[in-house]
C-alpha positions in Angstrom: 31.0 19.6 -4.7 31.5 18.4 -1.3 33.7 15.5 -0.6 32.8 12.3 1.3 34.4 11.8 4.8 37.0 9.5 5.9 35.2 6.6 7.2 32.1 6.5 4.3 34.9 7.3 1.6 36.9 4.3 2.8 33.6 2.2 2.6 32.6 3.0 -0.6 36.4 2.6 -2.2 36.4 -0.7 -0.6 33.0 -2.2 -1.9 34.0 -0.6 -5.0 37.0 -2.5 -5.6 35.7 -5.9 -4.2 32.9 -5.5 -6.9 35.3 -4.5 -9.5 37.4 -7.7 -9.2 34.5 -10.1 -8.2 32.2 -9.0 -11.3 29.6 -7.5 -9.0 28.3 -4.1 -10.4 29.9 -1.1 -8.8 26.6 0.9 -9.7 23.0 0.0 -9.8 20.4 2.2 -10.9 16.9 1.4 -9.5 14.3 2.8 -11.7 11.6 3.2 -9.4 8.7 4.3 -11.8 7.9 4.8 -15.4 5.8 7.6 -14.8 7.3 11.2 -15.3 6.0 14.9 -15.0 7.7 15.6 -18.4 7.6 14.5 -22.0 11.3 14.9 -23.0 12.5 15.2 -26.6 15.3 13.1 -25.8 13.7 10.6 -23.5 11.6 7.5 -23.8 9.2 8.0 -20.9 6.8 10.4 -20.5 3.6 11.3 -18.4 1.9 9.0 -16.0 1.9 5.3 -16.4 0.4 2.1 -14.3 2.4 1.6 -11.3 0.2 -1.5 -9.9 3.6 -4.0 -10.4 6.2 -1.6 -9.0 8.2 -2.8 -6.1 7.6 -2.0 -2.9 9.9 0.2 -0.5 11.0 -2.8 1.7 11.6 -5.2 -1.9 14.7 -3.2 -2.3 16.5 -4.5 0.6 16.7 -7.9 -1.4 18.5 -6.2 -4.2 20.9 -4.6 -1.7 21.5 -7.6 -0.2 22.5 -9.6 -3.4 23.9 -7.0 -5.5 25.6 -4.9 -2.6 26.5 -2.1 -5.0 29.2 0.8 -4.1 27.0 3.4 -5.7 23.3 3.4 -6.2 21.1 5.8 -8.1 17.5 6.3 -8.0 15.7 7.6 -10.8 12.6 7.0 -13.0 10.8 8.3 -14.9 10.7 11.1 -12.4 11.2 9.1 -8.8 9.4 12.2 -7.2 6.3 10.9 -8.4 6.7 8.1 -5.9 4.9 9.3 -2.5 6.8 6.6 -0.8 10.2 7.4 -2.3 11.5 8.6 1.0 11.1 5.1 2.4 12.8 3.6 -0.8 15.9 5.6 -0.2 15.6 4.3 3.6 15.7 0.8 2.7 18.4 1.4 -0.1 20.4 2.9 2.5 19.7 0.4 5.2 22.1 0.9 8.1 25.6 0.2 6.1 27.3 3.6 7.6 27.4 5.4 4.5 27.0 2.6 1.9 26.0 3.1 -0.8 26.8 6.2 -2.1 23.2 7.2 -3.1 22.2 9.5 -5.8 18.8 10.8 -6.9 18.1 11.5 -10.5 15.2 13.9 -11.1 13.8 16.8 -13.0 13.0 18.5 -9.6 9.4 19.5 -10.9 7.9 18.3 -7.5 11.0 19.0 -5.4 10.4 21.3 -2.2 12.5 22.1 0.6 10.5 19.5 3.0 11.2 17.0 0.5 14.8 17.6 0.0 15.5 17.6 3.8 13.6 14.3 4.2 15.6 12.9 1.4 18.8 13.9 2.6 17.9 12.7 6.2 17.2 9.4 4.5 20.4 8.9 3.0 20.5 10.9 -0.2 24.2 11.8 -0.8 23.8 13.6 -4.1 20.8 15.3 -6.0 21.4 15.1 -9.9 18.9 17.7 -11.4 18.2 17.8 -15.1 19.0 21.2 -16.9 18.8 21.2 -20.8 18.9 25.0 -21.2 19.9 28.0 -18.8 16.5 29.6 -19.4 12.9 28.9 -20.2 14.2 26.8 -23.4 14.2 24.1 -20.9 10.5 24.0 -20.6 9.9 23.4 -24.1 12.3 20.8 -24.3 11.0 19.0 -21.5 7.3 20.0 -22.5 6.8 21.4 -19.1 5.7 24.9 -18.7 7.0 26.8 -15.9 9.7 24.2 -14.7 12.8 26.5 -15.5 11.1 29.3 -13.3 10.6 26.5 -10.9 14.2 25.5 -10.8 15.4 29.1 -11.0 13.7 29.6 -7.3 14.4 26.5 -5.6 17.8 25.4 -6.8 19.5 28.5 -5.3 17.2 28.2 -2.0 18.4 25.0 -1.4 21.9 25.5 -2.6 21.9 28.2 0.2 21.3 25.9 3.0 25.4 24.6 2.4 25.1 20.9 1.7 26.7 21.3 -1.5 25.1 18.2 -2.8 23.4 19.4 -5.7 24.6 18.7 -9.3 23.0 19.9 -12.6 23.2 17.2 -15.3 23.1 18.6 -19.0 22.6 16.1 -21.6 24.4 17.7 -24.8 22.1 17.7 -27.6 22.3 19.0 -31.3 19.6 21.5 -29.7 21.6 23.1 -26.5 25.5 22.2 -27.6 26.2 26.0 -27.9 24.8 26.3 -24.3 27.3 24.2 -22.7 29.3 27.1 -21.1 26.3 29.3 -20.3 24.9 25.9 -18.2 28.0 26.0 -16.6 27.4 29.7 -15.6 24.1 29.0 -14.6 25.0 26.4 -12.2 27.7 28.9 -10.7 25.3 31.6 -10.4 22.8 29.3 -8.6 25.7 28.1 -6.3 25.5 24.4 -7.4 27.6 22.0 -9.5 27.2 20.6 -13.1 28.0 17.4 -15.0 27.6 16.6 -18.6 26.2 13.6 -20.6 25.6 12.9 -24.2 22.2 12.3 -26.1 21.9 8.7 -27.3 19.3 8.1 -30.2 18.9 4.6 -29.5 16.5 5.7 -26.4 14.0 7.2 -28.7 15.2 6.1 -32.1 15.2 9.8 -33.2 18.8 11.0 -34.8 17.8 14.8 -34.6 19.1 15.9 -31.5 22.6 14.0 -32.1 25.5 15.8 -33.3 25.3 14.9 -36.7 26.9 17.9 -38.8 30.3 19.2 -38.8 29.0 22.7 -37.9 27.9 21.0 -34.6 30.9 19.0 -34.2 32.9 22.5 -34.2 30.8 24.1 -31.6 31.1 21.3 -29.2 34.8 21.1 -29.8 35.2 24.8 -28.9 32.8 24.6 -26.0 34.2 21.9 -24.2 37.8 23.5 -24.9 36.7 26.6 -23.3 35.1 24.4 -20.6 38.2 22.7 -19.9 40.5 25.9 -19.8 38.1 27.3 -17.3 38.1 23.9 -15.1 41.2 24.6 -12.7 39.1 28.0 -11.5 35.5 26.4 -12.0 35.5 23.5 -9.4 31.7 23.4 -9.4 32.4 21.6 -13.1 32.7 17.9 -11.8 33.1 16.2 -15.6 36.6 15.3 -15.7 38.5 16.2 -18.7 38.9 12.7 -19.4 35.0 12.3 -19.7 34.6 15.4 -22.0 37.3 14.1 -24.5 35.5 10.8 -24.4 32.3 12.8 -25.1 33.7 14.5 -28.1 34.8 11.1 -29.5 31.7 9.6 -29.1 29.9 12.2 -31.1 32.7 12.4 -33.9 32.6 8.4 -34.3 29.1 8.0 -33.9 29.6 5.6 -30.9 31.8 4.1 -28.3 32.7 0.7 -28.2 33.6 -1.6 -25.1 30.2 -0.9 -23.2 30.4 -2.7 -19.9 26.6 -2.6 -19.2 25.6 -5.7 -17.0 29.0 -6.2 -15.5 30.0 -2.6 -14.2 26.5 -1.4 -13.8 23.1 -2.4 -14.5 19.3 -1.3 -14.2 16.1 -2.5 -11.7 13.0 -1.7 -13.5 10.1 -0.6 -11.3 8.9 -4.2 -11.5 12.1 -5.6 -10.3 13.4 -7.3 -13.3 17.2 -6.6 -14.0 18.5 -5.0 -17.4 21.9 -4.6 -18.3 20.9 -0.5 -18.8 18.0 1.2 -19.6 18.3 0.7 -23.4 18.8 -2.8 -23.7 15.7 -4.8 -22.6 17.1 -8.4 -22.0 15.1 -9.0 -18.7 17.0 -11.3 -15.8 15.8 -11.7 -12.3 17.7 -10.9 -9.1 20.4 -13.7 -8.5 20.8 -14.0 -12.4 23.6 -11.3 -12.9 26.4 -13.9 -14.0 24.0 -15.2 -16.5 23.3 -11.5 -17.7 27.4 -11.5 -17.6 27.8 -14.7 -19.9 24.7 -14.0 -22.0 24.9 -10.3 -22.7 28.2 -8.7 -21.4 30.6 -10.9 -22.7 28.9 -10.4 -26.4 27.7 -7.0 -25.9 28.9 -4.9 -29.2 26.6 -1.9 -28.6 28.4 1.4 -28.8 25.3 3.6 -29.2 25.6 5.8 -25.7 27.6 7.6 -23.5 25.2 8.4 -20.9 26.6 9.5 -17.2 26.5 6.2 -15.6 29.0 4.9 -18.5 31.1 7.7 -18.7 31.5 7.4 -14.9 33.0 3.5 -15.3 34.2 3.3 -18.5 37.7 3.6 -17.5 40.7 1.7 -16.3 40.3 1.0 -12.8 43.5 3.0 -11.5 41.9 5.7 -13.6 38.6 5.1 -12.0 40.1 5.3 -8.6 42.4 8.7 -9.0 39.5 10.4 -10.5 36.8 10.0 -8.2 39.0 9.7 -5.3 39.9 13.1 -6.5 37.0 14.6 -7.1 34.3 12.9 -4.5 36.0 11.4 -1.6 38.2 12.6 1.2 41.0 11.3 3.5 39.8 13.8 6.3 37.7 12.5 9.3 34.2 13.8 9.0 34.4 16.8 12.0 37.2 17.9 9.9 35.7 17.7 6.8 32.6 19.5 7.9 34.4 22.2 10.0 34.1 25.7 8.8 37.1 27.4 7.9 38.5 29.3 11.0 38.3 33.1 10.8 41.3 35.1 10.3 42.9 36.5 13.6 42.4 40.4 14.0 45.7 42.2 14.3 
């Protein structure tokens, strides 16, 4: 994964530090639509939804001015179902010289090279692409025939452009736990990165995809231990060892306490309400984050997820800085960061 160059790094780290100590969110996830092209087995979204009350692209400026996050996720549903998603990105990104670090979370069923380049130009720093299986089983899990074939063509083609900004995200479930390293192999084959998250039954109310048996947990431990042994020679795996260990504990203990939803991160729904997370439905208005903290975050006992956004932020401040400065941010100037390696001189 390419590192954010010096100027942008310092701004993101500075904003994140201020927000940590001032109780503003480090990450805001804008769910820009409830519509989706898939009907995934592990998700509570699916299919087309009425978007009449969706925020307009310029509405996102008010949220950015008030919340001032260091990192933004643009997600859904499927955000590429918004024809104006490029305009949304421009309004989120503004003219803040790299702020916020902006991630598009998508299944990529509607991705084209033209849209990819337009989204990069508008300000997307990272493309997070769902990958449940490293083969056609992905289609069956997502209930979208032909999706894996589309990914197998477009992901390597766009990766070959050389921007190194594509991250496959594999949500670990009882169905795909044995495929953790195979998914890492597929990401390497395609020339992209990979990150892991964990299934939550809270989203759908279905426990079937949680790791419920000793056999499933045994497979998880073996797969993750193998992955961790590979990581020194596999820089395309961007989940940290600490996050993988915490994921194991989450499944072993059937939960992880200490959630900081509403404080370290929050969700903005398509119609503009603020929620602590996508699985907690208390609604607050823009300007009411302190009330969210007082009424929800301060009393939150939910331990039923370990999704990516939580796994990034469910750490002490020193660990957060050390992991993500080491993994994503650079102290090199942009021209040095982007310069190609010099060819060895001929003797």
